[in-house]
LOKEDREN-525917 format. One record per residue: residue in one letter; z, y negated, x negated of N, C-alpha, C in turn. Coordinates in steps of 0.2 Angstrom, whole numbers, padded with zeros to 4 digits, always signed. Example, Ala and Ser with C-alpha at 12.3 -4.5 7.8 and 13.67 -1.06 7.14 Angstrom:
2
A+0039+0028-0066+0039+0022-0062+0039+0016-0066 S+0035+0011-0064+0036+0005-0068+0039+0000-0064 
end
This chain:
442
M+0281-1292-0565+0280-1291-0559+0286-1293-0554 S+0284-1294-0547+0289-1297-0543+0292-1294-0538 L+0288-1286-0536+0290-1283-0532+0292-1276-0536 E+0300-1274-0534+0301-1269-0538+0306-1264-0533 I+0304-1257-0537+0309-1252-0534+0315-1251-0536 K+0319-1252-0533+0325-1251-0533+0329-1243-0534 Y+0325-1240-0529+0327-1234-0529+0323-1229-0527 L+0321-1224-0530+0316-1219-0529+0317-1212-0531 P+0315-1209-0524+0316-1202-0524+0312-1197-0530 Q+0317-1191-0531+0313-1189-0537+0308-1183-0533 Q+0303-1181-0538+0300-1176-0537+0304-1168-0534 Y+0300-1164-0528+0302-1159-0526+0308-1159-0521 R+0306-1165-0516+0312-1168-0512+0314-1163-0505 T+0318-1162-0504+0320-1160-0498+0318-1164-0491 V+0312-1162-0488+0309-1166-0481+0316-1168-0476 Y+0320-1163-0474+0323-1162-0468+0331-1167-0472 N+0330-1169-0478+0336-1176-0478+0333-1181-0479 P+0337-1187-0480+0334-1193-0482+0330-1193-0487 V+0323-1196-0486+0317-1198-0492+0318-1206-0493 E+0323-1207-0497+0323-1215-0498+0320-1219-0502 I+0317-1225-0499+0316-1231-0505+0317-1237-0505 V+0318-1239-0510+0323-1247-0509+0316-1251-0512 L+0316-1256-0509+0311-1261-0512+0316-1267-0514 Y+0313-1272-0518+0315-1278-0520+0310-1285-0520 E+0310-1289-0518+0305-1293-0519+0310-1301-0525 T+0306-1300-0530+0311-1305-0536+0311-1311-0533 V+0305-1314-0532+0305-1321-0530+0308-1322-0524 S+0312-1326-0522+0317-1328-0517+0312-1333-0511 A+0308-1337-0513+0305-1342-0511+0299-1337-0506 T+0297-1331-0508+0292-1329-0506+0298-1322-0499 R+0304-1321-0500+0308-1316-0496+0310-1322-0491 N+0310-1329-0491+0313-1333-0486+0307-1335-0482 Y+0299-1332-0484+0296-1334-0479+0296-1331-0472 S+0293-1334-0466+0295-1334-0457+0292-1324-0459 G+0297-1321-0455+0294-1315-0453+0292-1311-0458 F+0296-1313-0466+0295-1309-0470+0298-1299-0468 A+0294-1296-0471+0296-1289-0472+0293-1285-0477 Y+0297-1279-0478+0295-1274-0484+0289-1269-0480 L+0284-1266-0484+0279-1263-0481+0280-1256-0487 V+0279-1252-0483+0277-1244-0486+0272-1239-0482 D+0266-1238-0486+0261-1236-0483+0261-1228-0486 V+0261-1222-0482+0261-1215-0482+0254-1214-0482 K+0253-1210-0486+0245-1208-0487+0244-1201-0489 D+0239-1198-0486+0237-1190-0485+0230-1191-0491 G+0232-1192-0498+0225-1192-0501+0223-1200-0500 S+0218-1201-0497+0215-1208-0498+0217-1211-0489 T+0220-1207-0486+0221-1208-0477+0226-1210-0477 T+0228-1215-0473+0233-1218-0471+0237-1216-0465 I+0241-1211-0465+0246-1209-0461+0250-1213-0456 G+0253-1217-0460+0258-1222-0457+0261-1227-0461 R+0261-1232-0458+0265-1239-0460+0272-1239-0459 L+0276-1240-0463+0283-1240-0462+0283-1251-0463 R+0290-1252-0459+0291-1260-0461+0297-1260-0460 V+0300-1263-0464+0308-1265-0462+0309-1273-0465 P+0313-1275-0462+0314-1282-0464+0321-1282-0470 P+0320-1288-0475+0326-1287-0480+0334-1288-0477 T+0337-1284-0480+0345-1286-0478+0347-1292-0480 T+0352-1293-0479+0358-1300-0481+0355-1299-0489 N+0355-1296-0494+0356-1295-0499+0349-1295-0503 G+0343-1294-0498+0335-1297-0500+0331-1288-0501 Y+0337-1285-0500+0333-1277-0500+0330-1275-0495 G+0323-1272-0496+0320-1265-0490+0322-1259-0492 R+0325-1255-0486+0327-1248-0487+0323-1244-0481 F+0321-1239-0485+0316-1236-0480+0318-1228-0480 D+0318-1226-0475+0318-1217-0476+0312-1214-0472 L+0309-1210-0477+0300-1208-0476+0304-1201-0473 S+0307-1197-0471+0308-1191-0470+0305-1191-0463 G+0305-1194-0458+0303-1193-0451+0295-1191-0452 I+0291-1197-0454+0285-1198-0454+0282-1189-0458 M+0286-1189-0464+0284-1183-0466+0286-1177-0464 E+0293-1176-0461+0293-1168-0458+0289-1167-0452 S+0286-1171-0451+0280-1171-0445+0274-1165-0448 Y+0274-1167-0454+0267-1162-0456+0269-1157-0460 M+0276-1154-0458+0278-1149-0463+0280-1143-0459 S+0280-1137-0459+0281-1131-0455+0283-1126-0459 S+0282-1119-0459+0285-1114-0463+0280-1108-0465 D+0279-1105-0470+0276-1100-0471+0278-1091-0470 L+0277-1088-0467+0279-1081-0466+0273-1078-0470 G+0277-1072-0472+0274-1067-0476+0270-1063-0473 L+0263-1061-0475+0258-1055-0472+0261-1050-0470 L+0262-1046-0464+0264-1040-0464+0258-1033-0462 N+0259-1028-0463+0254-1022-0463+0249-1025-0466 G+0249-1027-0471+0243-1029-0475+0241-1023-0480 T+0233-1025-0482+0232-1019-0489+0228-1023-0496 N+0231-1021-0499+0226-1025-0506+0230-1032-0505 I+0237-1032-0506+0237-1041-0504+0239-1042-0512 N+0238-1049-0513+0239-1051-0519+0246-1052-0521 T+0247-1053-0528+0256-1054-0529+0256-1060-0529 I+0254-1067-0527+0256-1073-0526+0252-1075-0522 Y+0256-1079-0516+0254-1082-0512+0254-1091-0510 D+0252-1094-0508+0253-1102-0509+0256-1104-0502 N+0261-1107-0501+0266-1108-0494+0262-1116-0493 T+0255-1115-0490+0251-1122-0489+0257-1126-0484 N+0260-1122-0480+0263-1127-0475+0270-1128-0476 S+0271-1126-0480+0280-1127-0482+0279-1133-0486 Y+0275-1137-0488+0277-1142-0494+0269-1146-0491 K+0271-1153-0498+0264-1157-0497+0265-1163-0501 D+0260-1166-0503+0260-1171-0509+0257-1176-0504 F+0262-1182-0505+0262-1189-0500+0259-1193-0506 T+0254-1198-0506+0255-1204-0509+0258-1210-0505 L+0261-1213-0510+0264-1220-0508+0262-1227-0509 E+0262-1231-0505+0259-1238-0508+0263-1243-0505 F+0265-1250-0509+0271-1255-0506+0268-1262-0507 G+0271-1265-0503+0271-1272-0502+0273-1275-0497 W+0270-1282-0494+0277-1283-0489+0271-1288-0486 V+0274-1292-0478+0269-1295-0474+0274-1301-0474 H+0272-1307-0471+0275-1313-0469+0270-1317-0464 Y+0272-1322-0463+0270-1326-0456+0271-1334-0458 N+0271-1336-0465+0272-1342-0468+0268-1347-0465 T+0261-1345-0464+0255-1347-0462+0253-1348-0455 G+0258-1345-0452+0257-1346-0445+0255-1338-0443 S+0250-1335-0447+0248-1329-0446+0249-1323-0451 A+0249-1316-0449+0252-1312-0454+0247-1312-0460 T+0251-1312-0465+0249-1313-0473+0251-1307-0476 Y+0245-1299-0477+0249-1294-0479+0246-1293-0486 D+0250-1290-0491+0249-1290-0497+0252-1284-0500 I+0246-1279-0499+0246-1272-0500+0241-1268-0501 P+0239-1265-0506+0246-1262-0511+0246-1267-0516 Q+0253-1268-0519+0253-1270-0524+0256-1265-0529 T+0255-1270-0536+0258-1266-0541+0265-1268-0542 V+0268-1262-0543+0276-1262-0543+0280-1261-0549 T+0285-1261-0549+0290-1260-0556+0295-1254-0556 F+0293-1249-0557+0299-1243-0555+0303-1245-0558 P+0310-1239-0557+0317-1241-0559+0317-1239-0569 D+0311-1236-0570+0311-1234-0577+0307-1240-0582 T+0306-1246-0577+0301-1252-0579+0294-1249-0581 T+0292-1245-0579+0283-1245-0579+0280-1247-0573 T+0274-1247-0572+0272-1250-0567+0266-1246-0564 A+0266-1248-0558+0258-1244-0553+0257-1246-0547 T+0253-1245-0546+0251-1248-0538+0252-1242-0532 S+0253-1236-0535+0257-1230-0530+0261-1226-0533 Y+0265-1221-0530+0267-1216-0532+0267-1208-0529 D+0265-1203-0530+0265-1197-0528+0270-1194-0528 L+0274-1192-0522+0279-1188-0519+0278-1182-0517 F+0282-1175-0519+0281-1169-0518+0286-1169-0513 V+0286-1166-0507+0292-1165-0503+0291-1157-0500 F+0297-1154-0499+0293-1147-0496+0301-1146-0490 N+0300-1140-0487+0303-1141-0481+0310-1136-0481 A+0314-1140-0486+0322-1138-0485+0326-1142-0483 S+0332-1140-0480+0336-1145-0476+0345-1143-0480 L+0345-1146-0484+0351-1144-0489+0357-1148-0484 P+0362-1144-0485+0371-1146-0483+0373-1152-0487 K+0376-1157-0482+0380-1161-0487+0385-1160-0491 Y+0388-1153-0488+0396-1151-0489+0395-1145-0488 R+0394-1138-0493+0396-1132-0491+0399-1129-0497 R+0404-1129-0499+0409-1127-0506+0402-1126-0511 E+0400-1120-0513+0397-1119-0519+0390-1119-0518 V+0388-1121-0512+0381-1120-0510+0380-1127-0513 V+0373-1126-0518+0370-1134-0517+0369-1137-0512 N+0373-1144-0512+0370-1149-0508+0367-1154-0508 F+0364-1158-0503+0359-1163-0505+0362-1167-0509 Y+0367-1169-0510+0369-1174-0515+0369-1174-0521 D+0371-1169-0524+0370-1166-0532+0361-1166-0532 W+0359-1162-0527+0350-1162-0527+0347-1167-0530 Q+0350-1174-0527+0347-1179-0528+0351-1183-0534 S+0357-1184-0534+0360-1188-0540+0360-1185-0546 L+0358-1177-0546+0359-1172-0553+0353-1170-0552 N+0347-1173-0552+0341-1167-0552+0342-1161-0552 Y+0344-1159-0548+0345-1151-0545+0339-1147-0546 F+0335-1150-0543+0327-1147-0542+0326-1144-0549 R+0327-1145-0555+0325-1143-0560+0327-1136-0561 N+0334-1134-0558+0338-1128-0559+0332-1124-0554 Y+0327-1125-0550+0321-1120-0547+0315-1121-0550 T+0313-1125-0556+0307-1128-0559+0306-1127-0566 A+0313-1127-0569+0313-1128-0577+0312-1120-0578 N+0308-1120-0585+0306-1114-0588+0312-1111-0592 T+0316-1108-0590+0322-1104-0592+0325-1098-0588 V+0328-1094-0592+0331-1089-0588+0336-1088-0582 D+0338-1094-0581+0341-1097-0575+0337-1098-0569 R+0332-1099-0571+0327-1104-0564+0329-1099-0558 K+0329-1103-0553+0331-1100-0547+0326-1097-0542 F+0327-1093-0537+0322-1093-0533+0323-1095-0527 L+0319-1097-0522+0323-1103-0516+0326-1097-0511 T+0333-1095-0513+0336-1092-0510+0345-1092-0511 N+0349-1093-0506+0356-1091-0508+0359-1085-0508 S+0355-1081-0507+0357-1075-0506+0359-1071-0513 P+0365-1068-0513+0368-1065-0520+0362-1060-0522 S+0359-1061-0529+0356-1057-0533+0355-1050-0534 G+0363-1049-0536+0366-1043-0540+0369-1045-0545 I+0371-1040-0550+0374-1040-0557+0369-1035-0561 S+0370-1030-0559+0365-1026-0563+0361-1021-0558 I+0355-1018-0563+0350-1013-0559+0354-1008-0554 N+0358-1007-0555+0362-1000-0551+0369-1003-0547 N+0369-1011-0547+0375-1012-0543+0376-1012-0537 S+0383-1011-0533+0383-1010-0527+0382-1018-0524 Y+0381-1022-0527+0382-1029-0523+0375-1032-0522 N+0370-1028-0526+0365-1029-0524+0361-1030-0516 Q+0353-1033-0517+0352-1035-0511+0350-1027-0508 K+0351-1025-0502+0350-1018-0499+0343-1019-0495 V+0338-1013-0496+0334-1013-0494+0332-1005-0492 M+0327-1005-0487+0324-0997-0483+0317-0998-0487 S+0317-0991-0490+0308-0990-0492+0302-0993-0488 T+0305-0993-0482+0299-0994-0475+0300-1002-0475 D+0304-1006-0478+0305-1013-0476+0299-1019-0481 E+0296-1023-0476+0292-1029-0479+0295-1034-0480 G+0294-1039-0485+0296-1045-0487+0294-1048-0494 Y+0296-1055-0494+0294-1059-0499+0299-1062-0502 I+0298-1065-0507+0304-1068-0512+0299-1076-0513 Y+0304-1081-0512+0302-1088-0513+0302-1093-0519 A+0297-1098-0520+0300-1100-0528+0296-1107-0527 L+0299-1112-0530+0294-1118-0533+0290-1115-0540 Y+0286-1121-0539+0282-1119-0544+0280-1125-0548 D+0282-1126-0555+0278-1132-0559+0273-1130-0564 H+0268-1129-0563+0261-1128-0568+0263-1129-0574 V+0264-1136-0575+0266-1139-0581+0270-1138-0586 N+0276-1139-0583+0281-1137-0585+0283-1129-0585 F+0280-1124-0581+0281-1118-0580+0275-1114-0580 P+0272-1112-0586+0265-1111-0585+0267-1101-0584 L+0266-1100-0577+0268-1092-0576+0263-1087-0580 V+0266-1081-0582+0262-1077-0584+0261-1071-0581 S+0266-1068-0577+0269-1062-0576+0273-1062-0570 I+0274-1056-0567+0281-1054-0562+0282-1049-0565 V+0289-1047-0568+0290-1041-0570+0294-1037-0564 V+0293-1032-0564+0297-1025-0559+0299-1021-0563 K+0307-1020-0564+0309-1015-0567+0314-1011-0562 I+0309-1004-0564+0312-1000-0557+0317-0993-0560 R+0322-0991-0557+0326-0984-0558+0326-0980-0554 D+0326-0973-0556+0325-0969-0551+0330-0965-0551 I+0331-0959-0548+0336-0955-0547+0341-0952-0553 S+0335-0951-0557+0338-0947-0564+0343-0953-0567 G+0342-0959-0567+0343-0964-0571+0339-0968-0576 A+0333-0964-0577+0328-0968-0581+0325-0974-0576 T+0322-0978-0583+0321-0985-0578+0311-0985-0583 R+0308-0988-0578+0301-0992-0581+0298-0998-0579 T+0295-1001-0581+0292-1009-0581+0285-1009-0578 V+0284-1013-0573+0279-1012-0571+0275-1021-0569 I+0271-1023-0572+0268-1029-0573+0263-1031-0568 L+0264-1037-0565+0259-1040-0560+0258-1045-0563 S+0250-1045-0561+0248-1052-0563+0246-1057-0558 P+0247-1062-0558+0245-1067-0554+0238-1069-0554 P+0237-1072-0547+0229-1074-0545+0226-1079-0550 T+0221-1081-0551+0216-1085-0551+0219-1092-0548 G+0218-1098-0549+0220-1105-0548+0228-1106-0546 L+0232-1103-0550+0238-1102-0552+0239-1110-0551 A+0237-1115-0555+0238-1121-0558+0241-1125-0553 S+0236-1125-0546+0235-1129-0542+0241-1127-0537 L+0246-1121-0538+0250-1120-0531+0257-1123-0533 K+0260-1124-0530+0267-1126-0530+0273-1124-0527 H+0271-1119-0520+0277-1117-0517+0274-1110-0516 L+0279-1103-0520+0275-1098-0521+0279-1094-0515 R+0274-1088-0513+0277-1082-0510+0276-1076-0514 I+0280-1072-0515+0280-1067-0518+0281-1060-0516 P+0278-1054-0516+0279-1047-0513+0286-1046-0516 S+0293-1044-0513+0298-1042-0514+0301-1035-0513 A+0298-1034-0506+0301-1027-0502+0298-1022-0504 P+0300-1016-0504+0298-1010-0507+0289-1007-0504 A+0290-1010-0497+0283-1008-0493+0278-1012-0495 T+0280-1019-0495+0275-1024-0498+0271-1022-0504 L+0278-1021-0510+0276-1021-0516+0271-1015-0517 N+0272-1011-0512+0267-1004-0511+0260-1006-0510 K+0259-1012-0505+0252-1014-0504+0249-1019-0508 I+0251-1022-0513+0248-1025-0520+0241-1022-0519 N+0239-1024-0521+0231-1023-0524+0231-1021-0531 P+0229-1013-0531+0231-1010-0538+0228-1013-0544 L+0223-1018-0543+0219-1021-0549+0224-1027-0550 S+0230-1027-0547+0233-1033-0550+0240-1028-0553 I+0241-1022-0556+0246-1022-0557+0245-1016-0563 D+0249-1015-0567+0246-1011-0574+0248-1003-0572 T+0250-1001-0566+0251-0995-0565+0247-0993-0558 S+0246-0986-0555+0244-0984-0551+0248-0987-0544 Q+0247-0985-0538+0251-0988-0531+0253-0980-0529 P+0257-0978-0526+0263-0984-0524+0267-0985-0532 M+0269-0991-0530+0275-0994-0536+0282-0991-0535 I+0284-0992-0530+0292-0989-0529+0289-0981-0525 G+0293-0976-0530+0292-0970-0526+0298-0966-0523 T+0297-0961-0519+0303-0958-0517+0308-0956-0519 E+0308-0957-0527+0314-0954-0532+0319-0960-0532 D+0315-0968-0532+0318-0973-0535+0323-0974-0529 I+0327-0976-0535+0334-0980-0530+0337-0986-0531 S+0333-0991-0537+0334-0998-0537+0329-1001-0540 Y+0328-1008-0540+0323-1012-0545+0325-1018-0543 S+0321-1022-0551+0323-1029-0550+0316-1033-0552 I+0317-1039-0549+0312-1044-0551+0313-1052-0554 N+0309-1053-0557+0307-1058-0561+0303-1061-0564 L+0302-1068-0565+0296-1070-0568+0297-1071-0576 T+0291-1073-0577+0289-1072-0585+0284-1079-0587 D+0285-1081-0592+0280-1086-0595+0278-1084-0603 D+0274-1085-0608+0271-1085-0614+0278-1084-0619 T+0284-1084-0617+0289-1084-0622+0293-1079-0618 G+0293-1076-0612+0297-1070-0611+0300-1073-0605 R+0307-1071-0603+0308-1071-0595+0308-1078-0596 A+0308-1081-0589+0307-1087-0585+0309-1088-0578 S+0316-1084-0576+0319-1085-0570+0326-1079-0570 E+0328-1082-0566+0335-1076-0562+0332-1070-0562 I+0336-1065-0562+0333-1057-0560+0336-1057-0553 F+0332-1056-0552+0334-1053-0541+0334-1046-0541 L+0340-1044-0539+0339-1035-0539+0341-1031-0531 Y+0338-1026-0531+0338-1023-0525+0339-1015-0525 N+0345-1012-0520+0345-1006-0520+0342-1002-0515 I+0337-0997-0514+0335-0995-0511+0339-0988-0505 E+0340-0990-0501+0346-0985-0497+0342-0982-0490 T+0345-0976-0489+0343-0973-0483+0348-0973-0476 E+0346-0978-0471+0351-0974-0466+0349-0970-0460 C+0352-0963-0461+0349-0959-0455+0354-0959-0449 R+0358-0961-0449+0362-0960-0441+0359-0964-0437 Y+0360-0972-0438+0357-0977-0434+0351-0979-0437 K+0346-0982-0430+0340-0987-0432+0342-0993-0437 H+0341-0994-0440+0341-1000-0446+0336-1006-0444 R+0341-1013-0441+0339-1019-0439+0335-1023-0444 R+0329-1024-0446+0328-1030-0450+0328-1038-0447 L+0331-1044-0450+0332-1049-0448+0326-1053-0452 E+0323-1058-0453+0319-1063-0458+0322-1070-0455 F+0324-1075-0459+0325-1081-0457+0325-1086-0460 L+0323-1091-0460+0321-1098-0463+0330-1099-0465 N+0330-1101-0473+0335-1103-0476+0334-1112-0477 S+0340-1113-0479+0340-1119-0481+0337-1121-0486 L+0334-1117-0490+0329-1118-0497+0321-1119-0495 G+0319-1118-0490+0311-1116-0487+0309-1111-0487 G+0313-1107-0491+0311-1100-0490+0314-1094-0485 F+0311-1089-0484+0312-1085-0480+0317-1078-0483 D+0323-1077-0479+0327-1071-0482+0327-1066-0476 Y+0330-1062-0481+0329-1055-0474+0337-1053-0475 F+0339-1049-0471+0345-1043-0472+0345-1039-0466 N+0346-1033-0467+0346-1026-0464+0353-1025-0461 F+0354-1024-0453+0359-1021-0450+0358-1015-0450 T+0362-1011-0451+0361-1002-0453+0366-0999-0448 K+0371-1003-0445+0374-0998-0440+0373-0999-0433 V+0377-0996-0428+0374-0995-0421+0374-1003-0419 S+0367-1002-0415+0364-1009-0412+0364-1006-0405 R+0365-1011-0399+0364-1010-0391+0359-1014-0389 H+0356-1014-0385+0352-1019-0381+0356-1019-0376 S+0355-1026-0372+0357-1026-0365+0353-1032-0361 E+0355-1032-0357+0350-1039-0351+0355-1043-0349 E+0354-1049-0350+0358-1054-0343+0353-1058-0338 I+0354-1055-0332+0351-1055-0326+0354-1062-0324 E+0347-1067-0322+0348-1073-0318+0344-1073-0311 R+0349-1073-0305+0344-1073-0298+0344-1080-0295 K+0341-1080-0291+0340-1087-0285+0339-1083-0281 F+0342-1087-0273+0341-1087-0267+0339-1093-0263 F+0338-1092-0256+0337-1096-0251+0338-1093-0245 Q+0341-1098-0242+0345-1096-0235+0339-1095-0230 T+0339-1090-0226+0335-1089-0220+0337-1087-0214 T+0333-1088-0207+0336-1085-0202+0334-1080-0200 P+0339-1075-0198+0337-1070-0198+0331-1066-0191 N+0330-1062-0193+0324-1059-0188+0326-1054-0185 D+0331-1057-0179+0334-1052-0175+0332-1054-0167 L+0328-1059-0167+0326-1061-0160+0321-1057-0157 T+0323-1051-0152+0317-1047-0149+0313-1049-0145 S+0308-1045-0142+0302-1048-0138+0303-1049-0131 T+0309-1047-0129+0314-1050-0123+0315-1056-0123 G+0317-1057-0130+0322-1065-0128+0329-1064-0129 S+0330-1057-0131+0338-1055-0133+0339-1055-0140 I+0345-1056-0141+0345-1057-0149+0351-1050-0153 N+0347-1048-0157+0349-1040-0160+0353-1041-0166 Y+0359-1043-0163+0362-1044-0170+0365-1037-0173 S+0363-1037-0181+0363-1031-0184+0366-1033-0191 I+0372-1028-0195+0373-1030-0201+0366-1029-0208 S+0362-1025-0204+0358-1026-0210+0352-1031-0210 N+0353-1037-0207+0349-1041-0205+0349-1046-0212 R+0344-1048-0215+0346-1052-0222+0343-1059-0222 E+0349-1063-0224+0350-1069-0223+0348-1073-0228 K+0348-1070-0234+0347-1072-0243+0342-1069-0244 V+0336-1072-0246+0332-1069-0248+0331-1072-0256 Q+0331-1068-0262+0329-1068-0268+0322-1069-0270 Y+0321-1075-0273+0315-1078-0275+0314-1080-0282 Y+0319-1078-0285+0318-1079-0293+0324-1074-0298 T+0319-1070-0301+0325-1065-0303+0321-1066-0313 K+0325-1068-0316+0324-1068-0324+0327-1063-0328 S+0326-1060-0331+0330-1053-0336+0330-1057-0343 M+0334-1058-0347+0335-1062-0353+0339-1055-0358 P+0333-1053-0362+0334-1047-0366+0338-1050-0372 K+0344-1046-0374+0349-1047-0381+0349-1040-0384 L+0351-1041-0391+0355-1036-0395+0360-1038-0399 K+0364-1034-0399+0370-1033-0402+0368-1029-0409 L+0369-1033-0415+0370-1030-0421+0376-1029-0424 T+0377-1025-0430+0382-1024-0433+0380-1021-0441 S+0382-1024-0445+0382-1023-0453+0386-1019-0453 D+0383-1017-0461+0386-1010-0464+0393-1015-0467 W+0397-1011-0471+0402-1015-0476+0399-1021-0480 I+0399-1026-0481+0397-1030-0484+0404-1036-0489 D+0402-1038-0494+0406-1041-0498+0407-1049-0497 Y+0412-1052-0499+0412-1058-0497+0406-1065-0499 N+0403-1063-0503+0397-1067-0507+0391-1065-0500 T+0390-1059-0498+0385-1058-0494+0387-1061-0487 Y+0393-1060-0486+0396-1064-0477+0395-1069-0479 N+0397-1074-0483+0396-1082-0483+0388-1083-0483 W+0385-1080-0489+0377-1082-0487+0375-1081-0478 L+0379-1076-0476+0374-1075-0469+0377-1080-0464 L+0379-1086-0465+0381-1092-0461+0372-1095-0460 E+0369-1095-0466+0362-1097-0466+0358-1091-0460 L+0359-1086-0460+0356-1083-0454+0360-1086-0447 I+0365-1086-0446+0367-1088-0441+0365-1094-0438 E+0365-1100-0443+0363-1107-0441+0355-1108-0441 S+0350-1102-0444+0344-1104-0445+0340-1105-0440 P+0334-1111-0441+0331-1113-0434+0325-1108-0432 E+0323-1102-0436+0320-1099-0435+0320-1092-0438 V+0321-1086-0432+0323-1080-0434+0319-1075-0431 Y+0317-1070-0434+0312-1065-0431+0317-1057-0434 L+0315-1052-0428+0317-1047-0429+0311-1043-0430 M+0312-1041-0438+0305-1035-0438+0305-1028-0437 D+0300-1028-0432+0302-1021-0428+0297-1016-0428 S+0298-1011-0430+0294-1005-0432+0291-1002-0425 Y+0284-1001-0424+0284-1000-0417+0277-0994-0418 T+0275-0991-0415+0270-0988-0414+0264-0989-0410 T+0259-0991-0410+0253-0996-0407+0249-0990-0402 P+0247-0992-0397+0242-0988-0392+0237-0983-0397 T+0235-0984-0401+0230-0981-0407+0233-0975-0411 G+0240-0976-0410+0246-0971-0413+0247-0973-0420 T+0245-0979-0422+0247-0980-0429+0254-0984-0430 T+0258-0985-0436+0265-0989-0435+0264-0994-0439 E+0268-0998-0437+0266-1005-0439+0272-1009-0438 I+0273-1015-0441+0279-1019-0441+0276-1026-0437 R+0280-1027-0433+0278-1033-0429+0285-1038-0428 R+0284-1043-0428+0289-1049-0428+0291-1051-0421 I+0297-1050-0420+0300-1053-0413+0304-1059-0412 P+0301-1064-0410+0306-1071-0411+0312-1071-0407 I+0317-1073-0411+0325-1074-0409+0326-1082-0408 K+0327-1081-0401+0331-1089-0398+0337-1092-0401 N+0341-1087-0400+0348-1090-0403+0351-1083-0405 I+0356-1083-0410+0361-1081-0412+0370-1082-0411 N+0371-1078-0407+0378-1080-0407+0383-1075-0411 G+0387-1079-0414+0393-1075-0418+0398-1079-0421 N+0402-1077-0423+0409-1080-0425+0408-1079-0432 W+0408-1084-0437+0408-1086-0445+0415-1088-0447 E+0417-1086-0451+0426-1089-0456+0423-1088-0462 E+0423-1091-0467+0423-1091-0475+0427-1085-0476 K+0425-1082-0481+0428-1076-0484+0431-1079-0492 T+0434-1077-0495+0439-1076-0502+0440-1073-0505 N+0438-1071-0511+0438-1066-0516+0445-1063-0516 N+0449-1068-0515+0456-1065-0517+0459-1063-0510 A+0458-1065-0504+0460-1062-0497+0455-1058-0496 D+0450-1056-0496+0444-1053-0492+0442-1048-0495 K+0439-1041-0493+0436-1036-0498+0430-1034-0494 L+0430-1031-0490+0425-1029-0486+0425-1029-0478 F+0419-1030-0476+0421-1031-0467+0413-1030-0465 N+0413-1029-0459+0407-1031-0455+0406-1038-0453 L+0400-1038-0450+0399-1045-0447+0394-1043-0440 E+0396-1046-0436+0394-1043-0429+0389-1050-0426 I+0383-1048-0423+0380-1055-0420+0376-1051-0414 D+0376-1056-0409+0371-1055-0403+0364-1059-0403 L+0360-1055-0402+0354-1060-0403+0351-1059-0395 E+0348-1066-0395+0346-1069-0389+0337-1069-0389 F+0333-1066-0387+0327-1066-0389+0323-1072-0385 G+0318-1073-0390+0313-1080-0390+0308-1079-0382 M+0310-1074-0378+0305-1073-0371+0310-1071-0366 D+0309-1071-0362+0310-1069-0356+0306-1064-0349 N+0310-1060-0347+0305-1056-0342+0306-1058-0336 F+0303-1059-0330+0303-1060-0324+0300-1056-0319 R+0301-1054-0313+0303-1050-0307+0297-1053-0301 Q+0294-1050-0298+0290-1054-0292+0295-1055-0287 R+0293-1060-0283+0296-1062-0278+0297-1057-0273 F+0303-1058-0268+0305-1054-0262+0297-1054-0257 
end
């Protein structure tokens, strides 16, 4: 075959990093045709949604970055709030997409455009085909951030297998500390009223999920195990959202669990979640401590993490609302001319008139004491492009619900903590809400 693919991105590609392909036409005479350029068609099924065209480099290669066109089809998937009889697993259809790629070239050797696409191409492993299916999802990995998985390792070491392989260390889509044991103080802290989910990649061929296991510990130290059954049609899913917070677990359809609801009771103090297949445990164990904060109102934040899932964190110490006020004025002539033609000078005359008032609500949050692992992970909260305050409120009908309030910006100082130098500390941040309040004009 004359057209070869020299570099091909692996499956489970992070779409907000480069998604690159390198083509090479082995026949030099073809490459030297007038106006020669490589082509890649990006397709949604059989529909072409974009054609990329690049000229060859001096060495004859065609290097494409497909991330721009692919990320325009990507968004995110928030979990259902205030639901009843919810599923044990949801498909995050907005967080991933399968694209079909076709390859070829164009030249003007005859004076008009000659297109040859799709062509049969030779892949790096020497197999041949006329197309390539690529799965991308809405992750954005750092190029360098200490122990956090980076884009280079994900690509060169096929690190995605750590999130799809059928092993006890298979990871969820989060960098948050998962805890050490079911009663360890480093476990993620939740309130009994919290709602939330945990996210995972899914490869049905290599990882045929059987169940979700929840192990619960009560105040006496006794433990019990609850099995959650996945819904039908699981084989077609690739990006999973699984209930993980106490209130959400308690709203799962009772037909999907092997016990009655509520699953998490008032005497329970901690629990763990992991996935299983037909041979046993098939993921890491994620652990939670159930806590109660009586002195202050706890503030729960939900934020898009770098791996394409949503994480949660509770700020349980004092929080304070504030308002930043912006005013604009115009200069006017004082109304001090009397009916007799004299001027009545008065200090009470208004010369500046306020015609614009904007109030920007803010909220200052303080965390409980946290360890260095949790603190370092929370950098993902501060830099996240999508953050919500999960606010508990009473509706006009008298029911209590959870609502999401969008956060525009988070102001906070972050500096890495280390185990040998730092022990426990608080994180303070200032939230700017994603909406403004306006007053009437004068």
